[in-house]
C-alpha positions as CSV (number, residue, x, y, z in Angstrom):
1,M,-12.2,-31.9,63.3
2,Q,-14.4,-32.7,60.8
3,L,-17.3,-29.8,61.8
4,F,-14.4,-27.2,60.8
5,R,-14.3,-28.9,57.3
6,N,-17.6,-28.6,56.8
7,N,-17.7,-25.1,57.7
8,K,-14.6,-24.3,55.8
9,S,-16.1,-26.3,52.7
10,H,-19.5,-24.7,52.8
11,S,-17.4,-21.0,53.0
12,F,-15.5,-21.9,49.9
13,R,-18.7,-23.0,48.0
14,V,-20.0,-19.4,49.5
15,M,-17.7,-17.2,47.7
16,E,-17.2,-19.8,44.4
17,D,-20.7,-18.8,44.4
18,Y,-20.2,-15.1,45.1
19,E,-17.1,-14.7,42.3
20,L,-19.5,-16.8,39.5
21,V,-22.0,-13.8,40.0
22,R,-19.2,-11.0,39.8
23,E,-18.3,-12.5,36.6
24,C,-21.6,-12.8,35.4
25,I,-22.5,-9.4,35.8
26,K,-19.2,-8.9,33.9
27,G,-20.9,-10.8,30.9
28,N,-18.5,-13.2,30.8
29,S,-20.0,-16.0,29.1
30,R,-18.8,-19.2,29.9
31,A,-19.6,-17.8,34.1
32,Q,-23.1,-17.7,32.9
33,K,-23.0,-21.0,31.6
34,A,-21.4,-21.9,34.8
35,L,-24.4,-20.7,36.5
36,F,-26.9,-22.0,34.8
37,D,-24.8,-25.6,35.4
38,K,-24.7,-25.6,38.9
39,F,-28.7,-24.4,39.7
40,A,-30.6,-26.0,37.2
41,Q,-31.3,-29.0,37.4
42,K,-32.0,-28.6,40.9
43,M,-34.6,-25.3,40.2
44,F,-36.2,-27.9,37.2
45,S,-37.3,-29.8,40.3
46,V,-38.6,-26.7,42.1
47,C,-40.8,-25.7,39.0
48,L,-41.9,-29.2,38.1
49,R,-43.1,-29.3,41.6
50,Y,-45.3,-26.3,40.6
51,M,-46.4,-26.7,37.4
52,K,-48.3,-29.4,35.9
53,K,-46.7,-30.7,33.3
54,T,-43.2,-31.0,32.0
55,E,-43.2,-27.8,29.2
56,E,-44.7,-25.8,31.3
57,A,-41.5,-26.2,34.3
58,E,-39.4,-25.9,31.0
59,D,-40.8,-22.7,30.4
60,A,-40.9,-21.7,34.4
61,L,-37.2,-22.5,33.9
62,Q,-36.3,-20.6,31.1
63,D,-38.4,-17.7,32.7
64,S,-36.5,-18.0,36.2
65,F,-33.2,-18.2,34.1
66,V,-34.0,-14.6,32.4
67,K,-35.0,-13.2,36.0
68,I,-31.6,-14.0,37.5
69,F,-29.8,-13.6,35.7
70,S,-31.0,-9.6,34.6
71,K,-31.4,-9.3,39.0
72,L,-28.0,-10.5,39.4
73,P,-26.7,-7.2,39.5
74,D,-29.4,-7.0,42.6
75,F,-27.6,-9.8,44.0
76,K,-26.4,-8.3,48.0
77,Y,-23.9,-11.2,48.5
78,E,-25.0,-11.6,51.5
79,G,-26.5,-15.4,52.4
80,V,-26.7,-18.6,49.9
81,L,-26.9,-18.1,46.4
82,E,-28.7,-21.0,45.9
83,G,-31.8,-19.7,48.6
84,W,-32.2,-16.4,46.4
85,I,-32.5,-18.1,43.5
86,R,-34.8,-20.6,44.3
87,R,-37.0,-17.5,45.5
88,I,-36.8,-16.2,42.0
89,V,-37.7,-19.9,40.3
90,V,-40.8,-19.6,43.0
91,N,-42.0,-16.3,41.6
92,S,-41.3,-17.2,38.1
93,C,-44.0,-19.7,39.1
94,L,-46.5,-18.1,40.8
95,D,-46.4,-15.7,37.8
96,Q,-46.8,-18.0,35.3
97,I,-49.6,-20.0,36.9
98,R,-51.0,-16.6,37.7
99,K,-51.4,-16.1,34.3
100,N,-53.1,-19.0,33.0
101,S,-55.8,-19.7,35.8
102,K,-57.3,-18.6,38.1
103,F,-56.2,-21.5,40.6
104,L,-57.7,-20.9,44.4
105,S,-61.1,-20.8,46.2
106,D,-62.0,-18.9,48.7
107,V,-63.4,-21.6,51.1
108,Q,-62.7,-21.8,54.7
109,A,-60.2,-24.3,57.0
110,E,-62.8,-25.4,59.1
111,E,-64.0,-26.9,55.9
112,V,-62.0,-29.5,55.2
113,E,-60.5,-29.6,58.6
114,Y,-62.5,-33.2,59.5
115,K,-60.8,-34.8,56.7
116,L,-57.5,-34.9,58.5
117,D,-56.7,-37.1,61.7
118,Q,-53.3,-35.4,63.3
119,N,-51.5,-38.4,63.8
120,S,-53.2,-40.2,59.9
121,F,-50.3,-38.1,57.7
122,I,-48.1,-40.4,57.3
123,A,-45.5,-40.2,54.2
124,E,-42.4,-41.8,55.0
125,N,-42.8,-44.9,53.0
126,L,-43.0,-43.0,50.1
127,M,-39.8,-43.1,47.3
128,A,-39.3,-39.4,46.3
129,E,-40.8,-39.9,42.6
130,D,-43.9,-41.7,44.0
131,L,-44.5,-38.7,46.0
132,M,-43.4,-35.9,43.6
133,N,-46.4,-38.0,40.8
134,L,-48.4,-37.5,44.1
135,I,-47.7,-34.0,44.4
136,Q,-48.1,-33.0,40.6
137,R,-51.4,-34.5,40.2
138,M,-52.7,-32.3,42.9
139,P,-55.5,-29.6,41.8
140,D,-53.3,-26.2,41.2
141,G,-54.6,-24.3,44.5
142,Y,-53.7,-27.3,46.9
143,R,-50.1,-28.2,44.8
144,I,-49.0,-24.6,45.3
145,V,-50.1,-23.6,48.1
146,F,-48.2,-27.6,49.0
147,N,-45.2,-26.2,47.6
148,M,-44.6,-23.1,48.7
149,F,-45.6,-24.1,53.0
150,A,-44.2,-27.5,53.6
151,I,-41.4,-27.6,50.9
152,E,-40.8,-23.7,50.9
153,G,-40.9,-22.6,54.3
154,Y,-43.5,-19.6,53.6
155,S,-46.2,-19.0,56.7
156,H,-49.7,-18.4,55.6
157,Q,-49.1,-15.1,56.0
158,E,-46.7,-14.9,53.4
159,I,-48.5,-17.1,51.1
160,A,-51.6,-15.1,51.4
161,Q,-49.7,-11.8,50.4
162,Q,-47.6,-13.2,47.8
163,L,-51.1,-15.4,46.0
164,G,-53.6,-12.0,46.8
165,I,-55.9,-14.8,48.9
166,T,-56.7,-14.5,52.4
167,E,-54.7,-16.9,55.3
168,S,-57.6,-19.4,55.8
169,T,-57.8,-19.7,52.6
170,S,-54.5,-20.6,51.7
171,K,-54.5,-23.1,55.5
172,S,-58.0,-24.3,53.9
173,Q,-55.7,-25.2,50.6
174,Y,-52.8,-26.8,52.7
175,L,-55.4,-28.7,54.5
176,R,-56.6,-30.1,51.4
177,A,-53.6,-30.5,50.0
178,R,-52.3,-33.1,53.0
179,A,-56.0,-34.9,52.5
180,Y,-55.3,-35.5,49.1
181,L,-52.2,-36.7,49.9
182,R,-53.5,-39.2,52.8
183,D,-56.4,-40.1,50.9
184,R,-53.8,-41.0,48.0
185,I,-51.4,-43.1,49.8
186,E,-53.7,-44.9,51.5
187,K,-55.0,-46.3,48.5
188,K,-51.6,-47.3,47.3
């Protein structure tokens, strides 16, 4: 019985989101504010994972919501609105990073594999805030690929296409990010 209620609640929330989108498209300013208020905090957390500075994350969030509101008529009312919004936010962060710097170097994964023990990467004891701080301090290439692969769930092939790099570079950057985190965790 409990499972049935959760599914019903989820369906109701999805319908609420779809109605919110419809109202935003009509130009309803209350609906636009409600959409922003509902998703801004979560999406700011996403921006913080990609950007090094709070100000950069704020800029990325603002750019993201400009894109979100302009693309709402393209929303297909399939799936969860939050996932659609998150993808726009991630892409906005990547766009901003691309504009500001060259962040990845083409390094083969084999060059860094020796640094990792398969069973040595244990971060369960870290508080979420500590992990966020470590991620923010990573070099750009490590941070971006780590976020896309480990947190957002992109494949290395998708990451390579999005960033204009090779799959081996994506894998290399991810392995380096893991080694970076492991090293910092061991020093704590």
